[in-house]
C-alpha positions in Angstrom: 21.9 14.5 28.6 21.7 13.1 25.1 22.5 15.0 22.0 19.3 16.1 20.1 20.8 16.7 16.7 19.3 15.1 13.6 21.0 12.0 12.6 20.1 12.1 8.9 21.6 14.3 6.2 20.0 17.6 5.3 18.7 16.2 1.9 16.5 13.9 4.0 15.7 16.0 7.1 14.5 19.1 5.2 11.9 17.3 2.9 10.6 15.1 5.8 10.1 18.2 8.0 8.4 20.1 5.2 6.2 17.1 4.3 5.0 16.3 7.8 4.4 20.0 8.7 2.3 20.6 5.6 0.4 17.4 6.0 -0.3 18.1 9.7 -1.5 21.6 8.8 -3.8 20.3 6.1 -5.1 17.5 8.3 -5.9 19.9 11.2 -7.7 22.3 8.8 -9.6 19.9 6.6 -9.1 16.4 8.1 -7.6 15.4 4.8 -4.0 14.8 3.6 -4.0 15.7 -0.1 -2.6 13.2 -2.6 -0.8 16.1 -4.4 1.4 16.3 -1.2 2.0 12.6 -0.5 2.4 11.2 -4.0 5.2 13.6 -5.2 6.9 13.3 -1.8 7.0 9.5 -2.2 8.2 9.6 -5.8 10.9 12.2 -5.0 12.1 10.2 -2.0 12.5 7.0 -4.0 14.2 8.8 -6.8 16.5 10.7 -4.5 17.6 7.5 -2.7 18.2 5.8 -6.0 20.4 8.7 -7.1 22.3 9.2 -3.9 22.4 5.6 -2.7 22.2 3.7 -5.9 20.6 0.2 -5.7 21.1 0.0 -2.0 19.4 3.4 -1.5 16.5 2.5 -3.8 16.0 -0.8 -1.8 16.2 1.1 1.5 13.6 3.7 0.3 11.2 1.0 -0.9 11.6 -1.1 2.2 11.0 2.0 4.4 7.9 2.8 2.3 6.5 -0.7 2.6 7.2 -1.0 6.4 5.9 2.5 7.4 2.8 2.3 5.2 2.2 -1.4 5.7 2.0 -1.1 9.5 -0.9 1.4 9.2 -2.9 -0.5 6.5 -4.8 -2.6 9.1 -5.9 0.6 10.8 -7.2 2.0 7.5 -8.9 -1.3 6.7 -10.7 -1.2 10.1 -11.7 2.4 9.5 -9.7 3.8 12.3 -7.7 6.1 10.1 -7.8 7.5 6.6 -5.9 6.4 3.5 -4.0 9.8 3.6 -2.4 8.8 6.9 -1.2 5.5 5.3 0.2 7.4 2.3 1.9 10.0 4.5 3.6 7.3 6.6 4.7 5.5 3.4 6.2 8.7 2.0 8.0 9.4 5.3 9.2 5.8 5.4 10.6 6.2 1.8 12.5 9.3 2.9 13.9 7.8 6.1 14.6 4.3 4.8 15.3 1.6 7.4 15.5 1.7 10.4 14.2 5.3 10.4 10.8 4.3 8.9 10.2 1.8 11.7 11.1 4.5 14.3 8.8 7.0 12.6 5.8 4.7 12.4 6.2 3.3 15.9 6.7 6.9 17.3 3.6 8.0 15.4 1.5 5.2 16.9 2.8 6.0 20.4 2.0 9.7 19.9 -1.4 8.8 18.4 -2.1 6.6 21.4 -1.2 9.4 23.9 -3.5 11.9 22.0 -6.3 9.3 21.9 -6.0 8.7 25.7 -6.0 12.4 26.5 -9.1 13.0 24.2 -10.9 10.0 25.6 -10.3 11.2 29.1 -11.4 14.7 28.3 -14.6 13.4 26.6 -15.4 11.0 29.4 -15.0 7.8 27.4 -11.7 6.6 28.7 -13.0 3.3 30.2 -14.9 2.5 27.0 -11.8 3.2 24.9 -9.6 1.0 27.1 -12.1 -1.8 27.1 -12.4 -1.7 23.3 -8.6 -1.6 22.9 -8.3 -4.6 25.2 -10.9 -6.6 23.2 -9.1 -5.7 20.0 -5.8 -6.8 21.5 -7.2 -10.1 22.7 -8.8 -10.8 19.3 -5.6 -10.0 17.6 -3.8 -12.5 19.7 -6.4 -15.1 19.1 -7.6 -15.0 22.7 -11.1 -13.6 21.9 -14.2 -15.7 21.3 -14.8 -16.7 17.7 -17.8 -14.8 16.3 -17.4 -12.0 18.7 -18.1 -8.7 16.9 -15.3 -6.2 16.5 -15.5 -3.8 19.4 -17.1 -0.5 18.8 -15.0 2.6 18.7 -15.6 5.8 20.7 -16.1 7.9 17.7 -13.3 10.2 18.7 -11.3 11.4 15.7 -8.2 13.5 15.5 -5.8 14.5 12.7 -3.3 11.6 12.8 -0.8 13.6 10.7 0.0 15.5 13.9 1.1 12.1 15.4 3.1 11.4 12.2 4.8 14.7 12.6 5.8 13.8 16.2 6.9 10.3 15.1 9.0 11.7 12.2 10.8 14.1 14.5 11.5 11.2 16.9 12.9 9.1 14.1 15.1 12.0 12.8 16.6 12.4 16.2 16.9 8.8 17.3 17.3 6.5 14.2 20.9 6.0 13.0 
């Protein structure tokens, strides 16, 4: 069996775990991730990487922030997630740098997909959800018909910060 130890130093692991735990708690309770949580986390991450990693560390934090946050921007623009989810991912990405940010955001998307499938199944809209996802995928690949409206969503919402928590733990264990 593989070794499940964190691969990052404690000065990264501890803030990431505190950040995503507090964000998930807030998101579950209020369906909001407060700016007073994400903004300081982002600033401290960038500053910490600049201090401990100098120019390379600063570049790594900024790249991680841009990748992790940027991947979620289309979902926010389409109304599938809130801006707090994007800002949380950006802050986590800044802490983890690359490739950790990529592991975290992809792990978050997988976790979010699993949660979405379970909720769709439980609420009896699994077929509708899968058809909508297929249409979105075909349109994204340019295989859909021009002028076809964007598929409707099922209306199922869940606190995505929980998925970011799972993705962040995955990244802390797997990314080197």
